[in-house]
C-alpha positions as CSV (number, residue, x, y, z in Angstrom):
1,D,188.9,138.3,55.2
2,G,185.6,139.7,56.1
3,R,185.3,142.2,53.2
4,I,182.6,142.3,50.7
5,H,183.6,141.4,47.2
6,P,181.3,142.7,44.4
7,A,182.8,140.6,41.9
8,R,182.1,137.6,43.8
9,I,178.6,138.6,44.7
10,E,177.8,139.2,40.8
11,E,179.4,135.6,40.3
12,V,177.1,133.9,42.6
13,V,173.9,135.9,41.4
14,K,174.8,135.0,37.9
15,K,175.2,131.2,38.7
16,V,172.1,130.9,40.9
17,S,170.1,132.9,38.3
18,Q,171.2,130.4,35.5
19,E,170.4,127.3,38.1
20,M,167.0,128.9,38.6
21,E,166.4,129.2,34.8
22,V,167.1,125.4,34.4
23,S,164.7,124.7,37.4
24,I,161.9,126.5,35.8
25,R,162.3,125.1,32.4
26,E,162.4,121.5,34.0
27,A,159.4,122.2,36.0
28,G,157.3,123.2,33.0
29,E,158.6,120.4,30.9
30,A,157.7,118.0,33.6
31,A,154.1,119.5,34.1
32,T,153.5,119.1,30.4
33,F,154.7,115.5,30.5
34,D,152.6,114.6,33.4
35,V,149.5,116.0,31.8
36,G,150.2,114.5,28.5
37,V,149.9,117.5,26.3
38,H,152.4,118.4,23.6
39,G,153.4,121.0,21.2
40,I,153.1,124.1,23.8
41,H,155.4,126.9,22.8
42,Q,158.6,126.9,24.7
43,E,157.9,130.5,26.2
44,L,154.7,129.1,27.6
45,V,156.5,126.0,29.0
46,K,159.0,128.4,30.8
47,L,155.9,130.2,32.1
48,I,154.3,127.0,33.4
49,G,157.6,126.5,35.2
50,K,157.4,129.9,37.0
51,L,154.1,128.8,38.5
52,K,156.1,126.6,40.7
53,Y,157.1,129.6,42.6
54,R,153.9,131.3,42.9
55,S,151.1,130.7,45.4
56,S,147.4,132.0,45.6
57,Y,145.9,131.9,49.0
58,G,148.8,129.4,50.2
59,Q,148.0,127.1,47.5
60,N,151.0,126.4,44.8
61,V,149.7,127.7,41.4
62,L,151.5,124.8,39.4
63,Q,150.0,122.2,41.7
64,H,146.7,123.7,41.4
65,S,147.0,124.1,37.5
66,L,147.8,120.3,37.3
67,E,144.8,119.4,39.4
68,V,142.6,121.6,37.0
69,A,144.0,119.8,34.2
70,F,143.4,116.4,35.4
71,L,139.8,117.2,36.7
72,C,139.2,118.9,33.2
73,G,140.4,115.8,31.4
74,T,138.2,113.4,33.7
75,M,135.1,115.6,33.1
76,A,135.7,115.8,29.1
77,S,136.2,112.0,29.1
78,E,132.9,111.5,30.7
79,L,131.1,114.0,28.5
80,G,132.6,112.6,25.4
81,L,134.7,115.8,24.7
82,N,138.2,116.3,23.5
83,V,140.2,115.3,26.6
84,K,143.5,116.6,25.4
85,Q,142.2,120.1,24.6
86,A,140.4,120.1,28.1
87,K,143.8,119.2,29.8
88,R,145.6,121.5,27.8
89,A,143.1,124.5,28.7
90,G,143.1,123.4,32.5
91,L,147.0,123.5,32.5
92,L,147.2,126.8,31.1
93,H,144.2,128.5,32.7
94,D,146.3,130.4,35.2
95,I,149.2,131.2,33.1
96,G,148.7,134.9,33.7
97,K,149.7,134.5,37.2
98,A,153.3,134.0,35.9
99,V,153.5,137.6,34.8
100,D,150.4,139.3,36.5
101,H,153.2,141.3,38.8
102,E,154.7,142.6,35.5
103,V,151.6,143.3,33.5
104,E,148.5,145.3,34.5
105,G,145.1,143.6,34.5
106,P,143.4,140.5,35.7
107,H,145.3,137.4,35.5
108,A,142.6,135.7,33.0
109,A,142.9,138.2,30.4
110,I,146.8,138.4,30.8
111,G,146.8,134.6,30.3
112,A,144.4,134.6,27.4
113,D,146.6,137.4,25.6
114,L,149.7,135.2,26.2
115,V,148.4,132.0,24.8
116,K,146.9,134.0,21.9
117,R,150.5,135.2,21.2
118,Y,152.0,131.8,21.3
119,G,149.5,130.0,18.9
120,E,147.0,128.3,21.1
121,S,143.6,127.6,19.6
122,N,140.3,129.9,20.0
123,R,138.8,127.4,22.3
124,V,141.6,127.3,24.7
125,I,141.9,131.2,24.6
126,H,138.4,131.7,25.3
127,A,138.4,129.0,28.2
128,I,141.2,130.9,30.0
129,A,139.7,134.4,29.5
130,A,136.2,133.2,30.7
131,H,137.4,131.1,33.8
132,H,136.5,133.8,36.3
133,E,133.5,135.0,34.2
134,E,135.2,138.4,33.3
135,V,134.2,137.1,29.7
136,Q,130.9,135.1,29.4
137,P,131.3,131.4,29.0
138,E,130.6,130.3,25.3
139,S,131.2,126.4,25.3
140,I,131.2,123.3,27.7
141,L,135.0,123.6,27.8
142,D,134.7,127.1,29.4
143,V,132.3,125.6,32.1
144,L,134.6,122.7,32.7
145,I,137.6,125.0,33.4
146,Q,135.3,127.0,35.8
147,A,134.2,123.9,37.6
148,A,137.6,122.4,37.9
149,D,139.1,125.5,39.0
150,T,136.6,125.7,41.7
151,L,137.0,122.2,42.8
152,S,140.8,122.4,43.2
153,G,140.6,125.7,45.2
154,A,137.7,124.8,47.4
155,R,138.7,121.4,48.5
156,P,139.3,121.4,52.4
157,G,143.1,122.4,53.1
158,A,143.8,123.5,49.6
159,R,144.1,127.2,50.4
160,K,145.0,129.1,53.5
161,E,141.5,130.8,53.9
162,M,139.7,127.5,53.1
163,L,142.0,125.8,55.6
164,E,140.9,128.2,58.3
165,T,137.1,127.9,57.2
166,Y,137.3,124.2,57.1
167,V,138.9,124.0,60.8
168,K,136.5,126.5,62.2
169,R,133.7,124.4,60.7
170,L,135.0,121.3,62.6
171,E,135.4,123.4,65.9
172,D,131.9,124.5,65.5
173,L,130.5,121.0,65.0
174,E,132.1,120.0,68.3
175,K,131.2,123.0,70.1
176,I,127.5,122.3,69.2
177,A,127.8,118.6,70.6
178,Q,129.6,119.8,73.8
179,S,126.6,122.4,74.5
180,F,124.5,119.3,75.4
181,D,124.3,117.8,78.9
182,G,126.1,114.4,79.5
183,I,128.6,114.8,76.6
184,G,132.1,113.4,77.3
185,K,134.1,114.0,74.1
186,S,133.3,114.8,70.6
187,Y,135.0,114.3,67.3
188,A,134.3,115.9,64.0
189,I,135.5,113.5,61.2
190,Q,135.3,112.6,57.5
191,A,136.0,116.5,56.7
192,G,133.1,117.4,58.8
193,R,130.7,115.1,57.2
194,E,130.3,113.2,60.5
195,I,130.5,114.0,64.1
196,R,131.1,111.1,66.8
197,I,130.0,111.9,70.1
198,I,130.7,109.8,73.3
199,V,128.5,110.3,76.3
200,E,128.9,109.9,79.9
201,S,127.1,106.4,80.6
202,E,126.1,107.4,84.2
203,K,124.3,110.7,82.8
204,V,122.8,109.4,79.7
205,S,120.9,106.2,79.3
206,D,120.4,103.9,76.3
207,N,116.9,105.3,75.8
208,E,118.0,109.0,75.7
209,L,120.6,108.2,73.0
210,F,118.2,108.8,70.1
211,V,116.6,111.8,71.4
212,L,120.0,113.4,72.1
213,S,121.3,112.4,68.5
214,Q,118.1,114.1,67.1
215,G,118.6,117.3,69.3
216,I,122.2,117.7,68.2
217,A,121.1,117.1,64.5
218,R,118.5,119.6,64.6
219,K,120.8,122.3,66.4
220,I,123.5,121.6,63.7
221,E,120.5,122.2,61.0
222,E,119.6,125.5,62.7
223,T,123.2,126.8,63.3
224,L,125.5,125.9,60.6
225,T,125.5,126.1,56.8
226,Y,127.0,123.2,55.0
227,P,126.8,121.1,51.7
228,G,125.1,117.7,51.8
229,Q,124.4,116.2,55.0
230,I,126.3,115.6,58.5
231,K,125.9,112.2,60.1
232,V,125.6,112.3,63.9
233,T,126.6,109.3,65.8
234,V,126.1,109.1,69.6
235,I,128.0,106.3,71.4
236,R,127.5,105.1,75.0
237,E,129.9,102.7,76.3
238,I,129.5,100.8,79.7
239,R,132.5,98.6,80.8
240,A,132.0,95.9,83.6
241,V,135.2,94.8,85.2
242,E,135.4,91.9,87.9
243,Y,138.4,89.9,89.0
244,A,138.5,86.1,89.6
245,K,140.3,85.6,92.8
């Protein structure tokens, strides 16, 4: 009838709240199952589930926590360390973000306090507290969490600010190539680790290709800051077409 019914509103709010509670619990349980860690307190499982609905710089915090857990487990395995403990610390490292809007303080300290309250080991507690170096790292596990956290957040496209930086880097590479004479098109590929340049065959000869590639590589070195190396590939194409009559 077009009128607002407070009782109906309350009924819908209650129903949706209950559905959300179930969704949060299931997300937390699925995360612990996927990582393969057991015996986590149910309150922590619930908080892990809440991370599904949190983001940091555009990156989903639960997905980030899963990535950190798997990265920590892989590195711990390579180093002969306790893999399950590394995965556990990785999964829980950002647990403070589930409540940092309710509790004052940095999320690393909040998270360490939470897991201590719910019976996690001292190694896991300290790894969480130290993952942003607000507390000095004391063990290899602390450093593994820091490394995995950085890897997950810094990969191209993971976070909004990183995505913008990544796109700008590709654009800058292509602009450098286009600043040279005789360039037709340029394409930055392999996440910016290679640039392929197609030259105009009537303006650039085969003998000039090597000089051009060296010039572009030198300008990239002088202009951009980047990890590793960037491969510069210059392509000159000639097509001969004739018709048999």
